[in-house]
Biopython code that builds the backbone (N, CA, C, O; Angstrom):
import numpy as np
from Bio.PDB.StructureBuilder import StructureBuilder

atoms = [
    (1, "MET", "N", (144.725, 42.980, 25.201)),
    (1, "MET", "CA", (143.550, 42.638, 24.423)),
    (1, "MET", "C", (142.657, 43.875, 24.292)),
    (1, "MET", "O", (142.482, 44.632, 25.247)),
    (2, "VAL", "N", (142.109, 44.063, 23.120)),
    (2, "VAL", "CA", (141.163, 45.153, 22.864)),
    (2, "VAL", "C", (139.830, 44.544, 22.433)),
    (2, "VAL", "O", (139.776, 43.413, 21.949)),
    (3, "TRP", "N", (138.768, 45.304, 22.616)),
    (3, "TRP", "CA", (137.427, 44.829, 22.275)),
    (3, "TRP", "C", (136.762, 45.784, 21.308)),
    (3, "TRP", "O", (136.843, 47.002, 21.465)),
    (4, "LEU", "N", (136.104, 45.223, 20.305)),
    (4, "LEU", "CA", (135.319, 45.995, 19.359)),
    (4, "LEU", "C", (133.848, 45.671, 19.608)),
    (4, "LEU", "O", (133.423, 44.524, 19.470)),
    (5, "ASP", "N", (133.090, 46.677, 19.969)),
    (5, "ASP", "CA", (131.655, 46.524, 20.208)),
    (5, "ASP", "C", (130.932, 46.857, 18.907)),
    (5, "ASP", "O", (130.850, 48.020, 18.511)),
    (6, "VAL", "N", (130.411, 45.830, 18.251)),
    (6, "VAL", "CA", (129.652, 46.013, 17.009)),
    (6, "VAL", "C", (128.184, 46.128, 17.391)),
    (6, "VAL", "O", (127.596, 45.192, 17.933)),
    (7, "ASP", "N", (127.598, 47.285, 17.104)),
    (7, "ASP", "CA", (126.201, 47.527, 17.456)),
    (7, "ASP", "C", (125.407, 47.757, 16.176)),
    (7, "ASP", "O", (125.444, 48.844, 15.600)),
    (8, "GLN", "N", (124.697, 46.736, 15.742)),
    (8, "GLN", "CA", (123.994, 46.804, 14.465)),
    (8, "GLN", "C", (122.802, 47.761, 14.469)),
    (8, "GLN", "O", (122.600, 48.448, 13.467)),
    (9, "PRO", "N", (121.995, 47.849, 15.540)),
    (9, "PRO", "CA", (120.863, 48.785, 15.497)),
    (9, "PRO", "C", (121.289, 50.249, 15.320)),
    (9, "PRO", "O", (120.607, 51.016, 14.640)),
    (10, "THR", "N", (122.422, 50.637, 15.935)),
    (10, "THR", "CA", (122.872, 52.033, 15.830)),
    (10, "THR", "C", (123.914, 52.230, 14.730)),
    (10, "THR", "O", (124.321, 53.357, 14.449)),
    (11, "LYS", "N", (124.346, 51.122, 14.106)),
    (11, "LYS", "CA", (125.367, 51.156, 13.061)),
    (11, "LYS", "C", (126.646, 51.833, 13.547)),
    (11, "LYS", "O", (127.160, 52.762, 12.923)),
    (12, "LYS", "N", (127.148, 51.329, 14.699)),
    (12, "LYS", "CA", (128.384, 51.841, 15.286)),
    (12, "LYS", "C", (129.294, 50.691, 15.658)),
    (12, "LYS", "O", (128.840, 49.626, 16.076)),
    (13, "CYS", "N", (130.599, 50.924, 15.499)),
    (13, "CYS", "CA", (131.623, 50.020, 15.997)),
    (13, "CYS", "C", (132.481, 50.836, 16.958)),
    (13, "CYS", "O", (133.067, 51.847, 16.573)),
    (14, "THR", "N", (132.549, 50.391, 18.203)),
    (14, "THR", "CA", (133.256, 51.142, 19.232)),
    (14, "THR", "C", (134.436, 50.331, 19.735)),
    (14, "THR", "O", (134.277, 49.194, 20.178)),
    (15, "LEU", "N", (135.624, 50.926, 19.662)),
    (15, "LEU", "CA", (136.850, 50.273, 20.089)),
    (15, "LEU", "C", (137.133, 50.629, 21.549)),
    (15, "LEU", "O", (137.128, 51.799, 21.931)),
    (16, "HIS", "N", (137.380, 49.595, 22.353)),
    (16, "HIS", "CA", (137.703, 49.769, 23.773)),
    (16, "HIS", "C", (139.067, 49.129, 24.032)),
    (16, "HIS", "O", (139.268, 47.947, 23.757)),
    (17, "MET", "N", (140.000, 49.921, 24.564)),
    (17, "MET", "CA", (141.348, 49.414, 24.826)),
    (17, "MET", "C", (141.735, 49.488, 26.297)),
    (17, "MET", "O", (142.678, 48.816, 26.716)),
    (18, "ASN", "N", (141.039, 50.278, 27.077)),
    (18, "ASN", "CA", (141.382, 50.494, 28.473)),
    (18, "ASN", "C", (140.595, 49.525, 29.353)),
    (18, "ASN", "O", (139.369, 49.605, 29.424)),
    (19, "GLY", "N", (141.292, 48.614, 30.020)),
    (19, "GLY", "CA", (140.643, 47.599, 30.836)),
    (19, "GLY", "C", (139.807, 48.155, 31.973)),
    (19, "GLY", "O", (138.941, 47.457, 32.500)),
    (20, "SER", "N", (140.051, 49.407, 32.363)),
    (20, "SER", "CA", (139.275, 50.000, 33.454)),
    (20, "SER", "C", (138.024, 50.722, 32.944)),
    (20, "SER", "O", (137.290, 51.314, 33.735)),
    (21, "CYS", "N", (137.780, 50.680, 31.646)),
    (21, "CYS", "CA", (136.591, 51.315, 31.059)),
    (21, "CYS", "C", (135.327, 50.658, 31.622)),
    (21, "CYS", "O", (135.222, 49.432, 31.655)),
    (22, "SER", "N", (134.393, 51.459, 32.053)),
    (22, "SER", "CA", (133.168, 50.919, 32.664)),
    (22, "SER", "C", (132.368, 50.084, 31.672)),
    (22, "SER", "O", (131.718, 49.118, 32.073)),
    (23, "TYR", "N", (132.400, 50.431, 30.392)),
    (23, "TYR", "CA", (131.672, 49.641, 29.392)),
    (23, "TYR", "C", (132.273, 48.235, 29.273)),
    (23, "TYR", "O", (131.548, 47.249, 29.146)),
    (24, "LEU", "N", (133.608, 48.159, 29.317)),
    (24, "LEU", "CA", (134.259, 46.848, 29.247)),
    (24, "LEU", "C", (133.948, 46.019, 30.485)),
    (24, "LEU", "O", (133.668, 44.824, 30.388)),
    (25, "GLN", "N", (133.997, 46.649, 31.634)),
    (25, "GLN", "CA", (133.752, 45.922, 32.879)),
    (25, "GLN", "C", (132.318, 45.419, 32.975)),
    (25, "GLN", "O", (132.059, 44.415, 33.639)),
    (26, "GLU", "N", (131.383, 46.103, 32.321)),
    (26, "GLU", "CA", (129.975, 45.734, 32.408)),
    (26, "GLU", "C", (129.480, 44.918, 31.209)),
    (26, "GLU", "O", (128.304, 44.559, 31.158)),
    (27, "LYS", "N", (130.356, 44.620, 30.246)),
    (27, "LYS", "CA", (129.904, 43.871, 29.069)),
    (27, "LYS", "C", (129.426, 42.484, 29.493)),
    (27, "LYS", "O", (130.007, 41.848, 30.372)),
    (28, "ARG", "N", (128.384, 42.049, 28.865)),
    (28, "ARG", "CA", (127.852, 40.715, 29.126)),
    (28, "ARG", "C", (127.051, 40.253, 27.919)),
    (28, "ARG", "O", (126.556, 41.059, 27.131)),
    (29, "GLU", "N", (126.939, 38.964, 27.798)),
    (29, "GLU", "CA", (126.165, 38.393, 26.700)),
    (29, "GLU", "C", (124.676, 38.581, 26.988)),
    (29, "GLU", "O", (124.217, 38.441, 28.121)),
    (30, "THR", "N", (123.946, 38.898, 25.935)),
    (30, "THR", "CA", (122.492, 39.027, 26.050)),
    (30, "THR", "C", (121.855, 38.136, 24.981)),
    (30, "THR", "O", (122.548, 37.478, 24.205)),
    (31, "LEU", "N", (120.560, 38.131, 24.960)),
    (31, "LEU", "CA", (119.839, 37.327, 23.981)),
    (31, "LEU", "C", (120.204, 37.726, 22.548)),
    (31, "LEU", "O", (120.260, 36.879, 21.657)),
    (32, "TYR", "N", (120.452, 39.023, 22.337)),
    (32, "TYR", "CA", (120.686, 39.521, 20.978)),
    (32, "TYR", "C", (122.096, 40.034, 20.721)),
    (32, "TYR", "O", (122.395, 40.454, 19.603)),
    (33, "LYS", "N", (122.969, 40.013, 21.721)),
    (33, "LYS", "CA", (124.321, 40.522, 21.557)),
    (33, "LYS", "C", (125.303, 39.561, 22.220)),
    (33, "LYS", "O", (125.186, 39.273, 23.411)),
    (34, "GLY", "N", (126.267, 39.067, 21.451)),
    (34, "GLY", "CA", (127.177, 38.057, 21.962)),
    (34, "GLY", "C", (128.498, 38.612, 22.456)),
    (34, "GLY", "O", (128.816, 39.783, 22.251)),
    (35, "ILE", "N", (129.259, 37.755, 23.105)),
    (35, "ILE", "CA", (130.642, 38.052, 23.472)),
    (35, "ILE", "C", (131.490, 37.006, 22.762)),
    (35, "ILE", "O", (131.380, 35.807, 23.019)),
    (36, "GLY", "N", (132.338, 37.492, 21.863)),
    (36, "GLY", "CA", (133.167, 36.594, 21.069)),
    (36, "GLY", "C", (132.501, 36.136, 19.783)),
    (36, "GLY", "O", (133.128, 35.484, 18.948)),
    (37, "ASP", "N", (131.232, 36.478, 19.628)),
    (37, "ASP", "CA", (130.521, 36.176, 18.382)),
    (37, "ASP", "C", (129.410, 37.204, 18.173)),
    (37, "ASP", "O", (129.031, 37.933, 19.090)),
    (38, "LEU", "N", (128.907, 37.241, 16.961)),
    (38, "LEU", "CA", (127.864, 38.198, 16.615)),
    (38, "LEU", "C", (126.499, 37.529, 16.639)),
    (38, "LEU", "O", (126.317, 36.420, 16.137)),
    (39, "LYS", "N", (125.562, 38.220, 17.227)),
    (39, "LYS", "CA", (124.170, 37.779, 17.221)),
    (39, "LYS", "C", (123.352, 38.793, 16.430)),
    (39, "LYS", "O", (123.921, 39.582, 15.676)),
    (40, "ARG", "N", (122.056, 38.788, 16.583)),
    (40, "ARG", "CA", (121.170, 39.647, 15.798)),
    (40, "ARG", "C", (121.544, 41.133, 15.879)),
    (40, "ARG", "O", (121.564, 41.820, 14.859)),
    (41, "ASP", "N", (121.837, 41.625, 17.074)),
    (41, "ASP", "CA", (122.132, 43.053, 17.255)),
    (41, "ASP", "C", (123.612, 43.371, 17.317)),
    (41, "ASP", "O", (123.977, 44.529, 17.517)),
    (42, "GLY", "N", (124.487, 42.372, 17.149)),
    (42, "GLY", "CA", (125.924, 42.609, 17.172)),
    (42, "GLY", "C", (126.605, 41.805, 18.245)),
    (42, "GLY", "O", (126.146, 40.724, 18.615)),
    (43, "GLY", "N", (127.711, 42.337, 18.751)),
    (43, "GLY", "CA", (128.448, 41.639, 19.789)),
    (43, "GLY", "C", (129.778, 42.288, 20.085)),
    (43, "GLY", "O", (130.187, 43.257, 19.446)),
    (44, "TRP", "N", (130.439, 41.722, 21.074)),
    (44, "TRP", "CA", (131.761, 42.158, 21.510)),
    (44, "TRP", "C", (132.786, 41.183, 20.944)),
    (44, "TRP", "O", (132.726, 39.983, 21.213)),
    (45, "LEU", "N", (133.729, 41.704, 20.156)),
    (45, "LEU", "CA", (134.757, 40.871, 19.544)),
    (45, "LEU", "C", (136.120, 41.287, 20.073)),
    (45, "LEU", "O", (136.422, 42.478, 20.144)),
    (46, "SER", "N", (136.951, 40.308, 20.447)),
    (46, "SER", "CA", (138.274, 40.612, 20.994)),
    (46, "SER", "C", (139.342, 40.492, 19.908)),
    (46, "SER", "O", (139.253, 39.666, 19.000)),
    (47, "PHE", "N", (140.348, 41.347, 20.039)),
    (47, "PHE", "CA", (141.481, 41.374, 19.114)),
    (47, "PHE", "C", (142.752, 41.580, 19.921)),
    (47, "PHE", "O", (142.723, 42.187, 20.992)),
    (48, "SER", "N", (143.856, 41.078, 19.413)),
    (48, "SER", "CA", (145.132, 41.221, 20.108)),
    (48, "SER", "C", (145.752, 42.599, 19.900)),
    (48, "SER", "O", (146.640, 43.002, 20.651)),
    (49, "ASP", "N", (145.291, 43.314, 18.891)),
    (49, "ASP", "CA", (145.897, 44.598, 18.539)),
    (49, "ASP", "C", (144.817, 45.548, 18.007)),
    (49, "ASP", "O", (143.931, 45.118, 17.269)),
    (50, "PRO", "N", (144.881, 46.828, 18.371)),
    (50, "PRO", "CA", (143.883, 47.781, 17.869)),
    (50, "PRO", "C", (143.857, 47.889, 16.348)),
    (50, "PRO", "O", (142.801, 48.132, 15.764)),
    (51, "LYS", "N", (145.009, 47.710, 15.702)),
    (51, "LYS", "CA", (145.054, 47.784, 14.243)),
    (51, "LYS", "C", (144.247, 46.662, 13.604)),
    (51, "LYS", "O", (143.608, 46.860, 12.570)),
    (52, "LEU", "N", (144.277, 45.487, 14.221)),
    (52, "LEU", "CA", (143.493, 44.358, 13.701)),
    (52, "LEU", "C", (141.999, 44.630, 13.848)),
    (52, "LEU", "O", (141.213, 44.308, 12.957)),
    (53, "ALA", "N", (141.612, 45.223, 14.972)),
    (53, "ALA", "CA", (140.205, 45.554, 15.191)),
    (53, "ALA", "C", (139.729, 46.580, 14.172)),
    (53, "ALA", "O", (138.634, 46.456, 13.623)),
    (54, "LYS", "N", (140.553, 47.593, 13.921)),
    (54, "LYS", "CA", (140.162, 48.625, 12.962)),
    (54, "LYS", "C", (140.105, 48.058, 11.545)),
    (54, "LYS", "O", (139.229, 48.427, 10.763)),
    (55, "SER", "N", (141.017, 47.182, 11.220)),
    (55, "SER", "CA", (141.014, 46.536, 9.900)),
    (55, "SER", "C", (139.745, 45.692, 9.733)),
    (55, "SER", "O", (139.114, 45.724, 8.676)),
    (56, "TYR", "N", (139.372, 44.941, 10.772)),
    (56, "TYR", "CA", (138.142, 44.142, 10.729)),
    (56, "TYR", "C", (136.941, 45.043, 10.493)),
    (56, "TYR", "O", (136.073, 44.728, 9.678)),
    (57, "TYR", "N", (136.889, 46.157, 11.199)),
    (57, "TYR", "CA", (135.800, 47.131, 11.023)),
    (57, "TYR", "C", (135.751, 47.636, 9.575)),
    (57, "TYR", "O", (134.687, 47.656, 8.957)),
    (58, "GLN", "N", (136.900, 48.041, 9.045)),
    (58, "GLN", "CA", (136.946, 48.621, 7.702)),
    (58, "GLN", "C", (136.504, 47.619, 6.634)),
    (58, "GLN", "O", (135.885, 48.001, 5.641)),
    (59, "ILE", "N", (136.817, 46.350, 6.834)),
    (59, "ILE", "CA", (136.460, 45.322, 5.858)),
    (59, "ILE", "C", (134.990, 44.912, 5.979)),
    (59, "ILE", "O", (134.297, 44.754, 4.974)),
    (60, "ASN", "N", (134.524, 44.740, 7.217)),
    (60, "ASN", "CA", (133.203, 44.153, 7.443)),
    (60, "ASN", "C", (132.078, 45.155, 7.699)),
    (60, "ASN", "O", (130.915, 44.846, 7.441)),
    (61, "TRP", "N", (132.394, 46.330, 8.193)),
    (61, "TRP", "CA", (131.365, 47.302, 8.572)),
    (61, "TRP", "C", (131.716, 48.715, 8.078)),
    (61, "TRP", "O", (131.621, 49.663, 8.857)),
    (62, "PRO", "N", (132.116, 48.882, 6.822)),
    (62, "PRO", "CA", (132.602, 50.185, 6.349)),
    (62, "PRO", "C", (131.557, 51.306, 6.406)),
    (62, "PRO", "O", (131.918, 52.482, 6.437)),
    (63, "ASP", "N", (130.275, 50.955, 6.421)),
    (63, "ASP", "CA", (129.242, 51.997, 6.459)),
    (63, "ASP", "C", (128.846, 52.365, 7.892)),
    (63, "ASP", "O", (127.990, 53.226, 8.092)),
    (64, "TYR", "N", (129.459, 51.721, 8.888)),
    (64, "TYR", "CA", (129.174, 52.027, 10.290)),
    (64, "TYR", "C", (130.101, 53.143, 10.780)),
    (64, "TYR", "O", (131.189, 53.346, 10.243)),
    (65, "GLN", "N", (129.653, 53.850, 11.794)),
    (65, "GLN", "CA", (130.483, 54.869, 12.433)),
    (65, "GLN", "C", (131.514, 54.165, 13.306)),
    (65, "GLN", "O", (131.177, 53.222, 14.021)),
    (66, "PHE", "N", (132.767, 54.614, 13.256)),
    (66, "PHE", "CA", (133.826, 54.052, 14.102)),
    (66, "PHE", "C", (134.116, 55.016, 15.235)),
    (66, "PHE", "O", (134.347, 56.203, 15.007)),
    (67, "ILE", "N", (134.104, 54.499, 16.464)),
    (67, "ILE", "CA", (134.371, 55.317, 17.644)),
    (67, "ILE", "C", (135.532, 54.703, 18.408)),
    (67, "ILE", "O", (135.487, 53.535, 18.795)),
    (68, "ASP", "N", (136.575, 55.504, 18.622)),
    (68, "ASP", "CA", (137.719, 55.074, 19.433)),
    (68, "ASP", "C", (137.437, 55.569, 20.848)),
    (68, "ASP", "O", (137.774, 56.702, 21.193)),
    (69, "HIS", "N", (136.825, 54.727, 21.656)),
    (69, "HIS", "CA", (136.293, 55.160, 22.959)),
    (69, "HIS", "C", (137.360, 55.340, 24.014)),
    (69, "HIS", "O", (137.425, 56.390, 24.654)),
    (70, "CYS", "N", (138.197, 54.341, 24.208)),
    (70, "CYS", "CA", (139.190, 54.438, 25.289)),
    (70, "CYS", "C", (140.443, 53.644, 24.942)),
    (70, "CYS", "O", (141.388, 53.607, 25.729)),
]
sb = StructureBuilder()
sb.init_structure("model")
sb.init_model(0)
sb.init_chain("A")
sb.init_seg("    ")
for serial, (resi, resn, name, xyz) in enumerate(atoms, 1):
    if name == "N":
        sb.init_residue(resn, " ", resi, " ")
    sb.init_atom(name, np.array(xyz, "f"), 0.0, 1.0, " ", f" {name:<3s}", serial, name[0])
structure = sb.get_structure()
């Protein structure tokens, strides 16, 4: 499983694939950022394949910066 962190305030989508990544281990739902869904400031979305995550980014957030973090 891979995770795409959609961050609307900074206009970035960050792909995380390494389960030992500290950002993945510390992800949590907040008032404005969801896990598995998008809230006001974005959220963490899971995908079965990195290609699906990148395709979702290209279709839904083409003006955001894409970062392949880990």
